[in-house]
N, C-alpha and C positions, 0 to 999 in steps of 0.2 A: 726520701720514700718518695715521695708523688712522683719523681723522676724515674723512677724504675717502675712502676703503675703506669706513667706514659709510654715508656719506650715498650711495653708488655701489650698495651694497646695498640701501637702503630703495628707489631709484629705479629698482632692477632689479624690486622687487615693486609696483612702483603697476600694474596692468592698464591695458591700452590695447586698449582695446575697439576692432572696425572697425565707423565708421559704414554705416549703411545705413537705405535710403528707408522710409518708416512704410507700411504695408498703405493702397491707395488714395492714393498720393502720384503715380498717373500723372498725373491732372488737372493737376495744377500742374507737373508737368515739360512737358506739352503748352506750356501757358502761356508759362511761360519760353521753349521752345523759338520759340514764335511772338513774341517780344519780341526774341530775340537776331537774328531774320532781321529785324524791322521797325527794328531797331537798327544791323544791318549793311547793310542797303538803305540807312537814312540816311546813312550814312557813304559808301557808293558817292555816292550822289546828291551830296554835302558836296564829295568832292576833285572830283567834274564841275563843279559849279558854279564852284570857285576854277580850276579850269582854265580854264572858258569866261570867266569877267572878266579872266585873264592874259590869252590871246588877244586879244580885244575891247581891251585898255589897250593892248596891243604894237601892233596893227595902226594902234590911233589914233596912235602914236608915243609913245604916254606909256611909262614904264616898267613891267614887271609886279610892283617891287620889292615894293609895298606889301600885294601879297598873300601874301608869305612869310607873315605871321605867321598869315592867316588858315588856310592851308594846314598850319602848324605845330597850331594848335589844333583843326582837323580830323584829322590824324592823332595827337595827342595822345588825343581822343576814343576812336578806333578802337583804340588802345594800353591805356586804362582798360577800356573796355569786351571787350577779348580775353583780358584778365585778371582779368576781374573776380570769378569764382569764386574763384580763386587768393587775392585780394587780403581778400575774405570769411572765407576757411578760414584764411588767416594770424592775421588779427585774432581771430576767435574762438580759433584754436591759442595763441595769444599772451595770451588775457582765460582760459585755463584751461579751455575747452571742450574740445570733439571736433572735430574738422573731416577 
Protein backbone atom coordinates (compact mmCIF):
# COMPACT_ATOMS: atom_id res chain seq x y z
CA UNK A 1 0.00 0.00 0.00
CA UNK A 2 2.85 2.35 0.78
CA UNK A 3 4.34 1.58 -2.63
CA UNK A 4 1.13 2.82 -4.29
CA UNK A 5 1.20 5.98 -2.18
CA UNK A 6 4.84 6.60 -3.14
CA UNK A 7 4.07 5.99 -6.84
CA UNK A 8 1.15 8.42 -6.70
CA UNK A 9 3.40 11.04 -5.08
CA UNK A 10 6.06 10.60 -7.79
CA UNK A 11 3.44 10.93 -10.54
CA UNK A 12 2.01 14.05 -8.90
CA UNK A 13 5.47 15.68 -8.97
CA UNK A 14 5.93 15.18 -12.75
CA UNK A 15 5.28 18.46 -14.56
CA UNK A 16 2.60 18.46 -17.24
CA UNK A 17 3.24 21.50 -19.45
CA UNK A 18 0.48 22.83 -21.65
CA UNK A 19 1.38 22.46 -25.33
CA UNK A 20 1.42 25.68 -27.29
CA UNK A 21 2.12 26.52 -30.90
CA UNK A 22 5.60 27.87 -31.57
CA UNK A 23 6.05 31.36 -32.96
CA UNK A 24 5.53 31.53 -36.70
CA UNK A 25 3.28 28.47 -36.87
CA UNK A 26 0.41 30.44 -38.37
CA UNK A 27 1.42 29.41 -41.90
CA UNK A 28 1.36 25.73 -40.98
CA UNK A 29 -2.06 26.11 -39.40
CA UNK A 30 -3.32 27.78 -42.59
CA UNK A 31 -2.01 24.86 -44.69
CA UNK A 32 -3.63 22.34 -42.33
CA UNK A 33 -6.90 24.26 -42.62
CA UNK A 34 -6.73 24.13 -46.41
CA UNK A 35 -5.91 20.42 -46.32
CA UNK A 36 -8.89 19.77 -44.03
CA UNK A 37 -11.14 21.76 -46.37
CA UNK A 38 -9.98 19.69 -49.37
CA UNK A 39 -10.36 16.38 -47.49
CA UNK A 40 -13.89 17.16 -46.32
CA UNK A 41 -14.83 18.44 -49.77
CA UNK A 42 -13.65 15.14 -51.23
CA UNK A 43 -15.62 13.29 -48.55
CA UNK A 44 -18.83 15.05 -49.54
CA UNK A 45 -18.07 14.34 -53.20
CA UNK A 46 -17.45 10.66 -52.38
CA UNK A 47 -20.77 10.29 -50.57
CA UNK A 48 -22.57 11.99 -53.46
CA UNK A 49 -20.87 9.71 -56.02
CA UNK A 50 -21.85 6.57 -54.11
CA UNK A 51 -25.41 7.85 -53.79
CA UNK A 52 -25.53 8.52 -57.53
CA UNK A 53 -24.26 5.03 -58.34
CA UNK A 54 -26.88 3.54 -56.03
CA UNK A 55 -29.66 5.52 -57.72
CA UNK A 56 -28.51 4.55 -61.23
CA UNK A 57 -28.30 0.86 -60.31
CA UNK A 58 -31.73 0.99 -58.65
CA UNK A 59 -33.24 2.62 -61.76
CA UNK A 60 -31.62 -0.03 -63.99
CA UNK A 61 -33.26 -2.77 -61.91
CA UNK A 62 -30.13 -3.86 -60.09
CA UNK A 63 -29.92 -3.82 -56.36
CA UNK A 64 -27.90 -1.06 -54.75
CA UNK A 65 -26.36 -3.36 -52.17
CA UNK A 66 -22.93 -3.64 -53.73
CA UNK A 67 -22.39 0.08 -53.08
CA UNK A 68 -22.91 -0.33 -49.34
CA UNK A 69 -19.25 -1.28 -48.97
CA UNK A 70 -18.20 1.83 -50.92
CA UNK A 71 -20.36 4.00 -48.70
CA UNK A 72 -18.92 2.34 -45.59
CA UNK A 73 -15.37 3.06 -46.81
CA UNK A 74 -16.18 6.71 -47.56
CA UNK A 75 -17.82 7.16 -44.16
CA UNK A 76 -14.91 5.43 -42.43
CA UNK A 77 -12.57 7.89 -44.15
CA UNK A 78 -14.78 10.75 -42.93
CA UNK A 79 -14.56 9.48 -39.36
CA UNK A 80 -10.79 9.08 -39.49
CA UNK A 81 -10.35 12.57 -40.99
CA UNK A 82 -12.64 14.05 -38.33
CA UNK A 83 -10.68 12.59 -35.43
CA UNK A 84 -7.20 12.84 -36.98
CA UNK A 85 -5.82 15.30 -34.44
CA UNK A 86 -7.21 13.21 -31.56
CA UNK A 87 -5.64 10.04 -32.97
CA UNK A 88 -2.24 11.68 -33.37
CA UNK A 89 -2.50 13.31 -29.95
CA UNK A 90 -3.33 9.96 -28.35
CA UNK A 91 -0.39 8.25 -30.03
CA UNK A 92 2.03 11.00 -29.01
CA UNK A 93 0.74 10.94 -25.45
CA UNK A 94 0.96 7.14 -25.27
CA UNK A 95 4.54 7.35 -26.54
CA UNK A 96 5.44 9.65 -23.68
CA UNK A 97 5.42 12.93 -25.62
CA UNK A 98 3.28 16.00 -25.17
CA UNK A 99 -0.09 16.39 -26.85
